[in-house]
C-alpha positions as CSV (number, residue, x, y, z in Angstrom):
1,M,124.1,130.2,102.9
2,V,122.8,128.9,106.5
3,S,121.6,125.5,106.7
4,S,119.2,124.9,109.4
5,R,118.9,121.3,110.0
6,D,115.8,119.4,111.8
7,P,117.0,117.6,114.9
8,R,114.5,115.1,114.9
9,P,115.1,111.8,113.6
10,E,114.0,110.6,109.9
11,S,111.1,108.5,110.5
12,E,109.8,111.2,112.6
13,K,109.9,113.9,109.7
14,Q,108.6,111.2,107.5
15,Q,105.8,110.8,109.7
16,L,105.1,114.7,109.9
17,L,105.5,115.0,105.9
18,S,103.1,112.0,105.8
19,K,100.4,113.8,108.0
20,I,100.7,117.0,106.1
21,L,100.1,115.3,102.5
22,R,97.6,113.5,104.1
23,A,95.8,116.5,105.4
24,S,96.3,118.6,102.0
25,V,95.0,115.8,99.8
26,S,91.8,115.5,102.1
27,E,91.1,119.0,101.9
28,K,91.7,118.7,98.1
29,L,89.1,115.7,97.9
30,E,86.6,117.4,99.8
31,D,86.8,120.3,97.5
32,L,86.3,118.0,94.5
33,L,84.0,115.3,95.8
34,G,81.8,117.8,98.1
35,D,79.2,115.2,99.1
36,V,78.9,112.1,97.4
37,P,75.3,111.4,96.1
38,E,75.4,107.6,96.4
39,L,76.3,108.2,100.3
40,N,73.6,108.4,102.4
41,Q,75.3,110.0,105.5
42,E,77.7,112.4,106.1
43,E,79.9,110.0,108.5
44,D,80.1,107.9,105.3
45,N,81.2,110.6,103.0
46,N,83.9,111.6,105.5
47,D,84.9,107.9,105.4
48,V,85.1,107.8,101.9
49,I,87.4,111.3,101.9
50,Q,89.5,109.6,104.6
51,D,90.0,106.6,103.1
52,L,91.0,108.1,99.8
53,S,93.4,110.6,101.3
54,E,95.0,107.4,102.9
55,Y,95.4,105.5,99.8
56,V,96.5,108.7,97.7
57,T,99.0,109.4,100.6
58,L,100.4,106.1,100.1
59,L,100.4,106.1,96.1
60,V,102.4,109.2,96.2
61,S,104.6,108.0,99.1
62,N,105.5,104.8,97.3
63,G,106.9,106.8,94.4
64,R,103.6,106.5,91.9
65,T,103.8,109.1,89.2
66,K,100.5,111.4,88.5
67,N,99.4,109.2,85.4
68,Q,100.3,106.1,87.5
69,A,97.8,107.4,90.7
70,K,95.1,108.5,87.8
71,I,95.0,104.9,86.6
72,L,95.0,103.0,90.0
73,L,92.3,105.7,90.9
74,G,90.2,105.0,88.0
75,A,89.6,101.4,88.9
76,I,87.4,102.9,91.8
77,S,83.9,102.7,90.9
78,W,81.5,105.1,92.2
């Protein structure tokens, strides 16, 4: 088996993986949340999705399990 190693430094790879994860989480949140009725402007809705995406990415990047993330996200009141 041929191993293709990415020549980029580890920190650069981590940043790239974080961007990919954040984009995936953001897309899924947009599908799940749609327009949050409590928010009046589309910009506010986008800000909420962006903030939640960042938070979920940080939880996962710091080794939280799915159940731990659910509990922590459950603390957010709509």
